[in-house]
C-alpha positions in Angstrom: -38.0 -25.6 -29.8 -36.9 -29.2 -28.6 -36.6 -29.4 -24.7 -32.8 -30.1 -23.7 -31.9 -33.6 -22.3 -28.7 -35.5 -21.3 -27.8 -38.1 -23.3 -27.4 -41.3 -21.4 -24.0 -42.0 -23.7 -22.2 -39.4 -21.7 -20.3 -40.6 -18.9 -20.8 -39.7 -15.3 -17.1 -38.9 -15.0 -17.2 -36.4 -17.2 -20.2 -34.7 -15.4 -17.9 -35.0 -12.2 -14.8 -33.6 -14.2 -17.1 -30.5 -15.3 -18.4 -30.1 -11.6 -14.9 -30.4 -10.1 -13.7 -27.9 -12.7 -16.5 -25.4 -12.1 -15.7 -25.8 -8.4 -12.2 -25.3 -8.6 -12.6 -22.4 -10.9 -15.1 -20.5 -8.5 -12.7 -21.2 -5.7 -9.8 -19.9 -7.1 -11.8 -16.7 -8.0 -12.9 -16.2 -4.8 -9.3 -16.5 -3.3 -8.1 -13.8 -6.1 -10.8 -11.7 -4.5 -10.1 -12.3 -1.2 -6.4 -11.3 -1.8 -7.5 -8.6 -3.8 -9.4 -6.8 -0.6 -6.6 -7.6 1.4 -4.2 -5.7 -1.0 -6.6 -3.0 -1.2 -6.6 -2.6 2.5 -2.9 -2.8 3.2 -2.6 -0.1 0.4 -4.8 2.1 2.5 -2.7 1.6 5.4 0.5 2.2 3.8 -0.9 5.5 2.3 -2.0 6.5 5.5 1.6 5.8 7.1 3.2 7.6 4.3 1.0 10.6 4.7 1.8 10.3 8.6 5.6 10.5 7.5 4.8 13.2 5.2 3.9 15.4 8.0 6.7 14.3 10.3 9.4 15.2 7.5 7.6 18.7 6.9 7.7 19.0 10.7 11.8 18.3 10.7 12.2 20.5 8.1 10.9 23.2 9.8 12.9 22.5 12.8 16.2 22.1 11.0 15.6 25.7 9.5 15.4 26.8 12.6 18.3 25.3 13.8 20.5 26.3 11.0 19.1 29.9 11.6 20.1 29.7 15.0 23.7 28.7 14.0 24.0 31.2 11.6 22.8 33.9 14.5 25.3 32.3 16.9 28.0 32.6 14.3 27.4 36.0 13.6 27.7 37.0 17.2 30.7 34.9 17.6 31.9 36.9 14.6 31.1 40.0 16.1 32.7 39.5 19.4 36.2 37.8 17.8 36.3 41.2 15.9 35.4 43.3 19.2 38.4 41.5 21.0 41.0 42.4 18.4 
């Protein structure tokens, strides 16, 4: 097998272009990977916030159910009192 060698007729600007393209592609890929990691962290934070909000909502639903029962009891009591006064 022959040893590989660069032909002297290849212009230097072509080599610079290939090097610049490789460098730019590497930088772009790195930037995309960094953005992806940042997005993953943001998603994890959002998931934690959503979970906390779900717990809050469940607590509020329980409180609303208790308030509703209290209102129903007060209404029944007032109905009984109004019938007794008649």
